N, C-alpha and C positions, 0 to 999 in steps of 0.2 A: 769738864766742859769749859769752853771759853766763849767763842762766838755764839750768837743766837742762830737757830735754825729757822729758815723761812720756807714754808711750803707754798708752792705755786701750782697752778693748774686750772683746768676748766671746771665748771660746776660738776658736782657729783663724782669727782675723782678721789674723794676720801680725805681731803685736807683736814677737816675737823676731826673725823674719827681717828685717822692716823696721828694727827697732832696731839690729841689727848693721850693716846697710848704711848707715843714717843716721849712726851713730857714726863709721864709717870715713870717710864723706864729709866729716864735720865735723872729723875728727882728734881726737875726744874719746873717753873710755871709754864702754863699754856696760855697763849694770848690769841683770841679769835677776833680779827679785825672787824668783821661784819657785826658780831655781837657788841663790840665796843662802840661802833658807830650808832647802832640802834639804841644803846644805853645813853649815849651822849645826846642823841636827837629826840629820844622819847617816842620813836616810831620804828616800825619794821622797815627793812630795806625797800620793800615794795611800796609802802606808804610814802616813804621819803622820795623815792623816784617819781611816784604818781603826783605828789604835791609840788616838788621842786625841780624835777627833771634829772636826767643822767649827768649833765655837766656839773650841777651842784653836788651830786653824790660823788662824782670823780674828784672834785676839788676837796671835799672832806676826806676822801680816801687818801689823796696825796698828802694832805696835812698829817694824817696819822702815820703814813709811811715815813715821812720826814722825822717824826717823833721817834721812830724805832731805829733809825740809822745809828749804828754804833752800840746798840744795846747788847748785853751779854746774857748768857744763861737763861734763855727762854725759847720756847717753840712757838712760832707765829704761823697761824693759818690766815692767809690773805684771801681776799675776794678774787674770783676768777679773772677780773679785769685789772688787777693791780699791776700786772706786767705792762699795761699800756702807758704807765708813767716812766717812759724811757729817759726823760731828762734827769731823773734821780736814780734810775735803776743801777747804774754802775757803782754808785756809792753804797747801795744796799748790798750788792754782790761782793764788794770788797770788804765790807764789815760783817758779813754773815755767810753762813753756809746755806745755799739755796738749792732746794730739792723740788724738781718738777715731777708731780704725780700725773700720770697719763692713764688713759683707758681708750678703747676703741669707741667709735660712734654709737654702736648698738648697745654697749654696756652703759655708756653715759645716758642714753635715751631711756633704757630700762630702769636705771636708778632714779632718774628724774621723775618718770611717770609713776614709780612706786613709792615716792616720798610725799606724804601728805603735806609737808611743809613747802613744797615747791612753789605753789601759787602765792603764798604769803611772803616767802623769803627770796624768791628768784624771779624778779620782774623780767618780762620779755626784753630781749636785746635787739630783735629785728621784727619785721612785720610777718615773717614766714611762720610755718608750723614749727613745732618743737624740734623735729628731726632736721629739717633744712637749716634751722638756726644753729644747731650744733655743728653741722658740716661747714656752714659759711663762716661762723665765728672762729672755729678752730683753724680754718684755712688762713685767716688773718693772724691769729695769735700764735700758732705753733712755731713759726720762726723766732718770735720774741721769747717764748718759753725756752726754746732750745738754747739760744745764746745767753739767756738770762739766768740759767741754772748751772750749778756745778755737777749735779748728779740727777739722774732720771730713774724713776721706778714705775713700771706698768702695774697699776692697781687692778686692771681688768683680768689679769692672769694670776695674781697673788692675793692671798687673804691679808687682813690688817696685820696680823702677827708677822707674816713673812715680809711685808713692806717695812714694818718697824725694824725687824732684824737686818734688813738690807741697809737701811739708813744708819743704824747703829754701827754696822761693820765699816761704814765710811767715816763716821765722826769720832769713833773711839780709836785711840792709838793702839796699834797692835802690840801685843805683849812680847 
């Protein structure tokens, strides 16, 4: 392994679950950006956004992204909005292998509604209901995810092990 692997995608597309398994398969560290920001701030993402607002959170997120530019031998799970930092994204893409994890709207909605951590870790991005938020935010972000990634895997139709195998097939040199 040389470059780090950065996992991007909307909420509940499997970045953390896939990231942990992928890192274990490669024998390298796993780095979860949201957990790191929570640790540094001493608050959950929801608490941080509630007390300081989205612009403050995005500034912290960008600082952390800058820190990982050029790092090697780790798997990074980004927050769903990390792709919004377009002013530094090309540097990240050049120094890392970026994987976009996707899923259809219904799968994302079902996963979010079934996760007891959703309310504490995933503050609302819009004023709409959860499903309409997924649709509108993905409409904005999908072009950024598409151009910001080297490789795309649909986690809505593949299990975690299948997703990990697909990524490994891309990052491991063929024998």
